[in-house]
C-alpha positions as CSV (number, residue, x, y, z in Angstrom):
1,M,16.1,29.5,6.8
2,D,16.4,30.9,3.4
3,R,13.8,31.8,0.8
4,E,14.6,28.7,-1.4
5,A,14.1,26.3,1.5
6,R,10.6,27.9,2.2
7,R,9.8,27.7,-1.5
8,N,10.9,24.0,-1.8
9,A,9.0,23.1,1.4
10,F,5.9,24.7,-0.1
11,L,6.3,22.8,-3.3
12,Y,7.0,19.5,-1.7
13,C,4.0,19.8,0.6
14,K,1.9,21.0,-2.3
15,F,2.8,17.8,-4.3
16,R,2.1,15.6,-1.2
17,D,-1.3,17.3,-0.8
18,E,-2.0,16.8,-4.4
19,Q,-1.2,13.1,-4.1
20,Y,-3.4,12.8,-1.0
21,A,-6.3,14.5,-2.9
22,L,-5.8,12.1,-5.8
23,Y,-6.1,9.1,-3.4
24,D,-9.1,10.7,-1.8
25,A,-10.9,11.3,-5.1
26,Y,-10.1,7.8,-6.3
27,A,-11.5,6.3,-3.2
28,K,-14.7,8.4,-3.4
29,E,-15.1,7.4,-7.1
30,N,-15.1,3.8,-5.9
31,G,-17.6,4.5,-3.2
32,I,-15.0,4.3,-0.4
33,L,-14.0,6.8,2.3
34,M,-10.3,7.6,2.3
35,N,-9.6,6.3,5.8
36,T,-11.5,3.1,4.9
37,F,-9.5,2.8,1.7
38,L,-6.3,2.9,3.8
39,V,-7.5,0.2,6.1
40,A,-8.7,-1.9,3.1
41,N,-5.3,-1.5,1.5
42,A,-3.5,-2.8,4.6
43,L,-5.9,-5.7,5.0
44,F,-5.7,-6.6,1.4
45,Y,-2.0,-7.2,1.5
46,A,-2.1,-8.9,5.0
47,K,-3.3,-12.3,3.8
48,E,-3.4,-13.6,7.4
49,G,-5.2,-10.5,8.6
50,M,-4.1,-7.9,11.2
51,N,-5.1,-6.9,14.7
52,Q,-6.4,-3.3,15.1
53,K,-3.2,-2.1,16.8
54,N,-1.2,-3.2,13.7
55,I,-3.8,-1.5,11.4
56,C,-3.3,1.7,13.4
57,Q,0.5,1.5,13.0
58,V,0.4,0.7,9.3
59,T,-2.2,3.3,8.3
60,H,-1.2,6.0,10.9
61,Q,-4.8,6.3,12.1
62,S,-6.1,6.6,15.6
63,K,-7.6,3.6,17.5
64,Q,-11.0,5.3,17.4
65,T,-10.9,5.7,13.6
66,V,-9.7,2.2,13.0
67,S,-12.3,0.8,15.4
68,L,-15.1,2.6,13.6
69,I,-13.9,1.4,10.2
70,V,-13.6,-2.2,11.4
71,K,-17.1,-2.1,12.8
72,N,-18.4,-0.8,9.5
73,L,-16.5,-3.5,7.6
74,L,-17.9,-6.1,9.9
75,R,-21.5,-4.8,9.6
76,E,-21.2,-4.6,5.8
77,G,-19.9,-8.2,5.7
78,Y,-16.6,-7.3,4.2
79,A,-14.5,-8.4,7.2
80,C,-14.6,-10.9,10.0
81,L,-12.8,-11.4,13.3
82,E,-10.8,-14.4,14.3
83,E,-9.0,-15.2,17.5
84,D,-5.3,-14.3,17.6
85,P,-3.5,-17.6,18.3
86,Q,-0.6,-15.7,19.9
87,D,-2.8,-13.6,22.2
88,K,-6.4,-14.8,22.9
89,R,-7.3,-11.3,24.0
90,N,-6.8,-9.9,20.5
91,K,-8.8,-10.4,17.4
92,I,-7.5,-10.6,13.9
93,V,-9.4,-8.6,11.3
94,K,-9.6,-10.4,7.9
95,F,-11.5,-9.8,4.7
96,T,-14.4,-12.1,3.9
97,K,-14.8,-13.3,0.4
98,E,-17.1,-10.4,-0.2
99,G,-14.5,-8.0,1.1
100,W,-11.8,-9.4,-1.2
101,E,-14.2,-9.1,-4.1
102,Y,-15.3,-5.5,-3.2
103,F,-11.8,-4.1,-2.6
104,R,-9.7,-6.1,-5.0
105,R,-10.0,-3.9,-8.1
106,P,-9.6,-0.5,-6.5
107,V,-6.7,-1.6,-4.2
108,R,-4.8,-3.4,-7.0
109,H,-5.3,-0.5,-9.4
110,I,-3.9,2.1,-7.0
111,T,-1.0,-0.2,-6.0
112,Q,-0.1,-1.0,-9.6
113,S,-0.3,2.7,-10.5
114,E,2.1,3.5,-7.6
115,D,4.5,0.8,-8.8
116,R,4.3,2.0,-12.4
117,A,4.8,5.6,-11.4
118,M,7.9,4.6,-9.4
119,A,9.2,2.4,-12.3
120,L,9.3,5.5,-14.5
121,F,12.3,6.7,-12.4
122,T,15.8,5.2,-12.7
123,K,16.9,2.9,-9.8
124,E,19.1,5.8,-8.5
125,E,16.2,8.2,-8.7
126,Q,13.9,5.8,-6.8
127,E,16.5,5.3,-4.1
128,R,17.1,9.0,-3.8
129,L,13.3,9.8,-3.7
130,V,12.7,7.3,-0.9
131,Q,15.8,8.4,1.0
132,L,15.0,12.1,0.9
133,S,11.3,11.5,1.6
134,R,12.2,9.5,4.7
135,K,14.6,12.1,5.9
136,F,12.1,14.9,5.3
137,T,9.5,13.0,7.3
138,E,11.9,12.3,10.2
139,N,13.0,15.9,10.3
140,L,9.4,17.1,10.2
141,K,8.4,14.7,13.0
142,K,11.2,16.0,15.3
143,L,10.4,19.7,14.5
144,V,6.7,19.3,15.1
145,R,7.4,17.6,18.4
146,G,9.7,20.4,19.4
147,E,12.9,18.4,19.1
148,E,16.1,19.6,17.5
149,T,17.1,17.8,14.3
150,G,20.8,18.5,14.4
151,E,20.6,19.4,10.7
152,E,21.5,22.9,9.4
């Protein structure tokens, strides 16, 4: 591994961390914990709701974290549970009217900001950014798990 690769890894991770801190600060400014904001974002765009397993997959959070967040959303009246028609053992988490109202502005604002930030790139730059970010994430996953990437 050369010096430039270490420098670029540092910069890439620094920018990623800066983005995460931006999301965290924005969530806090709106009175929402970051992990709750991630769940709210997933639920907001899942009009038919989601079961907790799907929320975990979409938000990359643990079952315990999602379970606690859902319990809080239920207690605060922002979410409700409905029976899953495909699997009666599972419950679908959905926003209540109050949940939609509470989360609509902050979720839409962050999504629109992301969309506009991406639109400032050319189509080619957008595709390249997504492609390279995906590849970096896959390489990192393999290396963290102790797997070889096959990349040089």
